[in-house]
C-alpha positions as CSV (number, residue, x, y, z in Angstrom):
1,X,-38.9,14.6,-109.8
2,X,-36.4,14.9,-112.3
3,X,-36.9,18.4,-113.9
4,X,-34.6,17.7,-117.4
5,X,-35.9,14.3,-118.9
6,X,-35.0,13.6,-121.9
7,X,-36.9,10.4,-123.6
8,X,-35.4,7.4,-125.0
9,X,-36.6,8.0,-128.4
10,X,-34.9,11.2,-128.5
11,X,-31.8,10.0,-127.3
12,X,-32.3,6.8,-130.1
13,X,-32.7,9.6,-132.8
14,X,-29.5,11.7,-132.4
15,X,-27.3,8.6,-131.0
16,X,-25.5,5.5,-132.7
17,X,-28.8,3.0,-131.5
18,X,-26.8,-0.8,-131.9
19,X,-24.3,0.5,-129.4
20,X,-26.4,2.4,-126.9
21,X,-27.8,0.3,-124.2
22,X,-28.7,2.6,-121.1
23,X,-29.0,6.0,-120.5
24,X,-28.3,7.4,-117.3
25,X,-28.9,11.0,-115.8
26,X,-27.8,12.5,-112.7
27,X,-26.5,15.7,-110.8
28,X,-28.7,19.0,-109.4
29,X,-29.7,19.8,-113.1
30,X,-32.0,17.0,-113.2
31,X,-33.2,16.4,-109.5
32,X,-33.2,19.3,-107.9
33,X,-30.5,19.9,-104.9
34,X,-32.3,23.5,-104.1
35,X,-35.3,25.8,-104.4
36,X,-34.1,27.6,-107.5
37,X,-35.6,26.4,-110.8
38,X,-33.0,26.4,-113.0
39,X,-32.6,26.1,-116.6
40,X,-29.6,24.4,-119.0
41,X,-26.8,26.4,-120.3
42,X,-23.4,26.2,-120.6
43,X,-22.8,26.9,-117.0
44,X,-25.4,24.1,-115.9
45,X,-25.5,21.3,-117.9
46,X,-27.7,18.0,-117.7
47,X,-25.1,15.4,-116.9
48,X,-25.6,12.0,-118.7
49,X,-23.8,8.6,-119.1
50,X,-24.4,6.2,-122.0
51,X,-23.6,3.3,-121.3
52,X,-22.5,1.2,-125.0
53,X,-21.8,-2.2,-125.4
54,X,-18.9,-1.2,-127.2
55,X,-16.7,2.2,-126.9
56,X,-14.3,1.7,-130.4
57,X,-18.0,0.9,-132.5
58,X,-20.2,3.8,-130.9
59,X,-17.2,6.4,-131.2
60,X,-16.7,5.0,-135.2
61,X,-20.6,5.9,-135.6
62,X,-21.1,8.4,-133.5
63,X,-17.9,10.6,-135.2
64,X,-19.5,10.2,-138.0
65,X,-23.1,11.3,-137.4
66,X,-21.8,13.9,-134.2
67,X,-19.0,15.1,-135.3
68,X,-19.5,18.5,-134.1
69,X,-19.4,16.5,-130.7
70,X,-15.8,15.8,-130.5
71,X,-13.2,18.2,-129.6
72,X,-10.9,20.0,-131.9
73,X,-7.9,17.7,-131.8
74,X,-9.6,14.4,-132.3
75,X,-11.9,16.1,-135.3
76,X,-8.0,17.0,-136.5
77,X,-6.3,13.3,-135.9
78,X,-9.0,11.4,-137.5
79,X,-8.0,12.3,-141.1
80,X,-4.7,10.7,-140.0
81,X,-4.1,6.9,-140.6
82,X,-3.9,5.7,-137.1
83,X,-3.7,8.7,-135.0
84,X,-6.8,9.5,-134.8
85,X,-8.4,6.3,-133.6
86,X,-5.4,5.9,-131.2
87,X,-5.9,9.4,-129.3
88,X,-9.6,8.3,-129.2
89,X,-8.7,4.9,-127.7
90,X,-6.1,6.1,-124.7
91,X,-8.9,8.8,-124.1
92,X,-11.3,6.3,-123.2
93,X,-9.2,3.6,-121.4
94,X,-7.6,5.6,-119.3
95,X,-8.6,6.6,-115.9
96,X,-12.1,5.9,-115.1
97,X,-12.7,4.6,-118.5
98,X,-14.7,6.8,-119.6
99,X,-15.0,10.2,-121.6
100,X,-17.1,13.0,-121.5
101,X,-18.4,15.7,-124.3
102,X,-19.1,18.9,-122.9
103,X,-22.1,21.4,-123.8
104,X,-23.8,19.2,-126.7
105,X,-27.2,20.1,-127.7
106,X,-29.5,17.3,-126.9
107,X,-33.6,18.1,-127.4
108,X,-32.5,21.7,-126.8
109,X,-30.7,20.9,-123.3
110,X,-27.1,21.7,-122.9
111,X,-25.6,18.6,-121.8
112,X,-22.7,16.9,-120.9
113,X,-22.3,13.0,-121.9
114,X,-20.2,10.6,-120.8
115,X,-19.4,7.3,-122.8
116,X,-18.5,4.0,-121.2
117,X,-18.3,0.3,-121.9
118,X,-20.9,-1.8,-119.8
119,X,-18.3,-4.2,-118.7
120,X,-16.4,-1.3,-117.6
121,X,-19.3,-0.2,-116.0
122,X,-20.5,-3.3,-114.1
123,X,-16.9,-3.9,-112.9
124,X,-16.5,-0.8,-111.3
125,X,-19.9,-1.6,-109.9
126,X,-18.9,-4.7,-108.9
127,X,-15.3,-4.1,-107.9
128,X,-15.2,-0.5,-107.3
129,X,-11.6,-0.6,-109.6
130,X,-12.1,3.7,-109.7
131,X,-15.6,4.1,-107.7
132,X,-16.0,6.6,-110.4
133,X,-19.3,5.1,-112.1
134,X,-19.8,3.3,-108.7
135,X,-19.7,6.6,-106.8
136,X,-22.5,8.1,-108.9
137,X,-24.5,5.2,-108.7
138,X,-24.6,5.8,-105.1
139,X,-26.6,8.7,-105.4
140,X,-30.2,9.1,-107.3
141,X,-30.5,8.6,-111.0
142,X,-32.6,8.5,-113.8
143,X,-32.1,5.5,-115.9
144,X,-33.4,5.3,-119.7
145,X,-33.1,1.3,-121.2
146,X,-32.8,1.9,-124.8
147,X,-32.8,-2.0,-125.2
148,X,-32.1,-5.3,-124.5
149,X,-33.9,-6.8,-121.9
150,X,-31.3,-8.9,-120.5
151,X,-28.5,-6.3,-120.3
152,X,-31.1,-4.3,-118.5
153,X,-31.3,-7.0,-116.0
154,X,-27.1,-7.3,-116.0
155,X,-27.3,-4.0,-114.8
156,X,-29.8,-3.5,-112.0
157,X,-28.2,-6.8,-110.5
158,X,-24.6,-4.3,-110.5
159,X,-26.3,-1.7,-109.4
160,X,-27.8,-3.6,-105.9
161,X,-24.2,-5.1,-105.8
162,X,-22.7,-1.9,-105.1
163,X,-25.7,-0.3,-103.0
164,X,-25.1,-3.2,-100.7
165,X,-21.5,-2.9,-100.5
166,X,-22.1,1.0,-100.2
167,X,-24.5,0.4,-96.7
168,X,-21.7,-2.3,-95.4
169,X,-18.6,0.8,-95.6
170,X,-21.6,3.2,-94.1
171,X,-22.0,0.6,-91.6
172,X,-18.1,0.0,-90.9
173,X,-17.2,3.9,-90.8
174,X,-20.1,3.9,-88.2
175,X,-18.9,0.8,-86.4
176,X,-17.7,2.4,-82.9
177,X,-21.6,3.5,-82.4
178,X,-24.0,1.2,-81.2
179,X,-26.7,2.7,-83.5
180,X,-27.0,4.9,-86.4
181,X,-29.8,6.6,-88.0
182,X,-31.0,6.3,-91.3
183,X,-30.5,9.6,-92.5
184,X,-26.7,9.5,-90.7
185,X,-25.9,6.2,-92.8
186,X,-27.3,7.8,-96.1
187,X,-25.2,10.7,-95.8
188,X,-21.9,8.7,-95.0
189,X,-22.6,6.8,-97.9
190,X,-23.3,10.0,-100.5
191,X,-19.9,11.1,-99.4
192,X,-18.0,8.4,-100.0
193,X,-17.6,9.4,-103.9
194,X,-16.0,12.5,-102.1
195,X,-13.4,11.0,-100.5
196,X,-9.9,12.1,-101.8
197,X,-11.9,13.6,-105.4
198,X,-9.6,15.9,-106.6
199,X,-12.3,18.2,-107.5
200,X,-13.0,18.8,-104.4
201,X,-9.2,19.5,-102.8
202,X,-9.4,21.9,-105.9
203,X,-12.8,23.6,-105.1
204,X,-14.5,22.3,-107.9
205,X,-17.4,20.7,-105.8
206,X,-18.9,23.0,-103.4
207,X,-17.9,22.2,-99.6
208,X,-22.1,21.8,-99.5
209,X,-22.5,19.7,-101.9
210,X,-23.1,16.7,-100.0
211,X,-25.7,18.3,-97.7
212,X,-27.6,20.0,-100.8
213,X,-27.6,16.0,-102.1
214,X,-29.3,15.2,-98.9
215,X,-32.0,17.3,-100.2
216,X,-32.9,14.1,-102.3
217,X,-33.7,12.4,-99.2
218,X,-36.8,10.6,-100.6
219,X,-35.1,9.2,-103.7
220,X,-31.9,8.1,-101.7
221,X,-34.4,6.1,-99.0
222,X,-36.0,4.5,-101.6
223,X,-32.6,3.8,-102.8
224,X,-31.1,2.3,-99.8
225,X,-34.4,1.3,-97.4
226,X,-35.3,-2.3,-99.5
227,X,-31.6,-3.7,-98.5
228,X,-31.9,-2.3,-94.8
229,X,-35.2,-4.0,-94.7
230,X,-33.8,-6.8,-95.8
231,X,-30.9,-7.0,-93.6
232,X,-33.1,-7.0,-90.6
233,X,-35.3,-9.6,-91.8
234,X,-32.2,-11.5,-92.2
235,X,-31.0,-10.9,-88.6
236,X,-28.0,-8.8,-89.7
237,X,-29.1,-5.6,-88.2
238,X,-32.1,-4.6,-85.8
239,X,-34.0,-1.5,-86.3
240,X,-36.2,1.0,-84.3
241,X,-38.4,3.8,-84.7
242,X,-37.2,7.1,-82.5
243,X,-39.4,9.6,-80.9
244,X,-39.0,11.9,-84.4
245,X,-40.0,9.2,-86.9
246,X,-36.2,8.4,-87.6
247,X,-35.3,4.7,-87.9
248,X,-32.3,3.6,-85.7
249,X,-30.4,0.5,-86.9
250,X,-27.9,-1.8,-84.7
251,X,-25.6,-4.0,-86.2
252,X,-25.6,-7.8,-85.2
253,X,-23.4,-8.6,-88.3
254,X,-19.7,-8.2,-87.1
255,X,-17.3,-6.2,-88.6
256,X,-15.3,-8.9,-90.1
257,X,-18.3,-10.2,-91.9
258,X,-19.2,-6.7,-93.3
259,X,-15.4,-6.4,-94.4
260,X,-15.3,-10.0,-96.3
261,X,-17.8,-8.6,-98.1
262,X,-16.4,-5.7,-99.5
263,X,-15.8,-4.9,-103.1
264,X,-12.5,-6.6,-104.6
265,X,-10.4,-3.5,-105.5
266,X,-11.0,-1.7,-101.7
267,X,-10.9,-5.3,-99.9
268,X,-7.3,-5.3,-101.6
269,X,-6.2,-2.1,-100.4
270,X,-7.3,-2.7,-96.9
271,X,-5.3,-5.5,-96.2
272,X,-4.9,-6.6,-92.6
273,X,-6.6,-4.4,-90.5
274,X,-8.0,-4.3,-86.5
275,X,-11.2,-3.2,-85.7
276,X,-10.3,-0.4,-84.1
277,X,-9.1,1.0,-87.5
278,X,-11.5,-0.3,-89.9
279,X,-12.9,3.5,-90.1
280,X,-9.7,5.2,-90.6
281,X,-8.0,2.7,-93.2
282,X,-11.4,3.0,-95.5
283,X,-11.5,6.7,-95.7
284,X,-7.6,6.3,-96.2
285,X,-8.3,3.2,-99.2
286,X,-11.4,5.2,-100.5
287,X,-9.2,8.4,-101.1
288,X,-6.5,6.9,-102.8
289,X,-8.9,5.3,-105.2
290,X,-11.1,8.3,-105.7
291,X,-7.9,10.3,-106.0
292,X,-6.3,8.3,-108.8
293,X,-9.4,8.2,-111.1
294,X,-10.6,11.8,-110.7
295,X,-6.9,12.8,-111.1
296,X,-6.6,11.4,-114.4
297,X,-10.5,12.0,-115.4
298,X,-9.5,15.6,-114.7
299,X,-6.9,15.8,-117.0
300,X,-8.9,14.0,-120.0
301,X,-11.9,16.7,-119.3
302,X,-9.4,18.9,-120.8
303,X,-9.2,16.7,-124.5
304,X,-12.7,15.9,-124.3
305,X,-14.1,19.2,-123.7
306,X,-11.5,21.1,-125.3
307,X,-10.4,24.3,-124.3
308,X,-12.7,26.4,-125.6
309,X,-15.6,25.1,-124.3
310,X,-13.7,24.9,-120.9
311,X,-13.3,28.8,-121.1
312,X,-17.0,29.0,-121.9
313,X,-18.1,27.5,-119.2
314,X,-15.7,29.3,-117.0
315,X,-17.2,32.8,-118.4
316,X,-20.7,31.2,-117.3
317,X,-19.6,30.7,-114.1
318,X,-17.6,34.2,-113.4
319,X,-20.9,35.5,-114.7
320,X,-22.8,33.9,-112.3
321,X,-20.3,35.1,-109.5
322,X,-19.5,31.5,-108.5
323,X,-16.0,31.4,-108.9
324,X,-14.1,33.5,-106.8
325,X,-10.4,32.8,-106.5
326,X,-8.1,35.8,-106.9
327,X,-5.1,33.2,-107.3
328,X,-5.9,32.0,-110.9
329,X,-7.6,28.8,-109.8
330,X,-11.3,29.5,-111.3
331,X,-10.2,28.3,-114.3
332,X,-8.4,25.6,-113.5
333,X,-11.3,24.4,-111.1
334,X,-14.3,24.8,-114.2
335,X,-11.8,22.9,-116.4
336,X,-11.8,20.1,-113.8
337,X,-15.4,19.4,-113.8
338,X,-15.8,16.0,-114.8
């Protein structure tokens, strides 16, 4: 269960209501990954995503009411003709088409919020354009609908499509096994978003991150169980219960059939392959997608978080003893935290 939930009313009171369509809360400050009680701080931020109808409209209104959320470079450039809007738009549309603002106070909590347009969000979930939002949606999130039932239905449909794609990839990456446990399948899916991620390569994401996420197994199971049950009913999989009450699945649907329904961007990167090499080709293609988007987002983070905020966050980590490098990589790792 969530430790930190900020209500819809609190978001609506602080941010441009007309543009804000849905808010997502996620990460270790929202869903505990260990037994330690946490409090939000500059080093422990509540991760939040704003899905908005139009990013330009949102930033125009948000800048007027919440100028303090924005980094110095955007505040400085906003008064000089088209320079400010041009920089803001370039930051928004580059990489995963998401801009993040770090260590912002919302309802008394230290928060990091990302802004993405609804069409870009849905496209990533359905096509895996960057896997940046799709990968986050493979894990447990708390959804706060703001307004518009039709929008909520569109987003829910995109999320279902994304989860089904993740199950297909999980099965394909384990195609050589006659059967796979539900837990192992979910663990494979959780790991998709870390393949090739620049944060993992520089160590900004802990090596045991995936294992910690598996402590959210109950929530993850609730996400994927309906899809697996439906596929069993449709004759695509068979299931059995093991001695330890674990559920095991065997694939009836062929590798070829599974691969025909992969997200568009992933399918394009796979091109032709043989059944025996599908798992390796998937790892390579997913790593390429994640690497491209996470690298650009990391560089954007230096601007949208601001150097001073990044250094403050680094200092908080240093005090907690979580950054132990001796080769000057600590600050870089912290700045790359997106």
